[in-house]
Structures are given as C-alpha cells and as structure tokens.
N, C-alpha and C positions, 0 to 999 in steps of 0.2 A: 503495499499499499504507499511506504514512504517512498519507493522507487518511482512507483506512478504519479506521485504527487510532485516528485522533482523534475521528472520529464516533462510534466504538464507546466511547471513553473517556468522552465528553459524554452518551452516551445512558445509560452506567452511572451517571452523577451524578444523574439525575433522581429516583429514588427518594428522595433526601436532599434534594430542593429543594423550595421552596413557591411557587406561583403568585402573581403579582401581576399587577394591571392599573394603568398609570399614564397620565395624560392628557397630550395634546401640550403642549409647555411646560413640563412638571413637571420640576424640578431634583432628580435623584436624589441626588446628593452634589456638594459644591464641594470644590476643590483645599485641601488642608489638615484637612479633616474625618476623624474617625476611620474607618480602613477596618474594616467589620466584617461585608462580604458579598462574595461574587463573583456576577456576574449572568450569564445565557443569554438572549439575546433569541429569545423563541418566534414573535414578530411585532412588527414595527414597526421604528424607525430610531432609535438613540441619538447625539446629538453630543458630541464630546470637544472642546470649543472651544479649549483651549490647544495641541492637536495638528491642529486643523485638519481633523479626521477625523470620518467617521460611520460606525457600525457597524450591522448588520442582521440579519435573520434567520439563526439558527443561531451567531451569534458570541458569543463569551465577553468580558466586559470586567470590570474592577475588581480584577482579580488582583494588579497591582503593588503597590497599598496594603496587601496582606494580608502583603507581605512586605518592606515598605520600613521604615527605621527609625521607631520609634514609631508603626507602623501608620498610617500618614498617607496620605490621598488625594494622588496627585502631579498628577491633573488634575481636571476638574468633569465630569459627565454630565447631558445635558438631553435629554429625550425630544423628538425631531423629531415624531412622529405619537403617535397614541393607541398605547400599547405593553402587550404581554403579555409579562412577565418572568419567568423563573425564579430564584431566588436561593438561595444557600447560605450557612451562617453561615461566618466564620473558623474556628471551633473545628471544625467539620465537615471543612472544606476540609483544615487542618493534620492532622486525625486522619487522613483519606484518603490524604492526602501520604505520612505515614509507613507506611500499611498497603498500599499499592498503588503498586508501582514504575512500572507504566504511567501511573497519574495524576501522581505526581511529575516524570516525564518530561515529560507533556503540559504541565504548568505551567511548567516549565523552559523548554520550547521557546517557549510564548507570551511569558513574560518577555524571552526572549533577542531574539525577533522584534521587539519592541516597541524595544529598546534599539538594533537595527541600524536598524530604521525612523527613528527618532529622530536618529541619526548621520547617516542619508543625508538627511535633511530639513536638518539644519544644515549639511552641505556644501554641499547645492544652493543654501542662503540665502547663503553666502559667496562662491559662485561668481559 
C-alpha cells in the first residue's frame, strides 16, 4: 500500500516537471553546489559517488539538498548512462510540500530513509 501511494505521489509530480536528457559521464551537480532542483529518473542510472550508490529508473534524488542548511548539495550526482530525467524546481517542491500533505510525507520518508541508510553504512564501516 505504501509503495502504491509513493508511485501515485511521484506520478502527481510529472505535470510540474521538465524533461531533460544528459549524456553518460555528465555531472549533474557536485557536493557543495546550490540545490535548486529535485530529480526523477525516467531512464538511466545516476551515481552518487560519496554514498557509493547508484539510483535508476523511477527513483528520486536530490531532495536532501533542498532542505539542507544554505540549500547546499550534500553529495555529487554523475550520469552512469545516457539519462532521461524529470526535474522540478526547489520553489515548486516547497510549494507542493506545503499544499499537499501526501507529498510532504513522501519527502520526509525519502530524507529519513537516506539518514537511516547513511547510519547503517557508517556502522558497517566501523565493524
């Protein structure tokens, strides 16, 4: 049920998004850059090198920086393949966050999931 709700939430964002294509190897943003957009992968893979993680079709990334102090990116993002991405501006994300409780909860879950994942990675490295 939660998965269906998340898919529904993502689909509801598409009318507010703009499609972009990016070549393999292209840097979308670097750690420390200003976070001005959230991304949804329609097709392709994007590497987040500082996390040792690759995200792919249907996944959202770039959300943490939108809420970070000074709106700074906390990691870099590099296209592993030729990618087709949907983007949505920070201003629109914040507007939807305040207007749509389902979207707000979706974003909170995304950020919390990354916090838990990061903590598990750190604990594994210490062991």
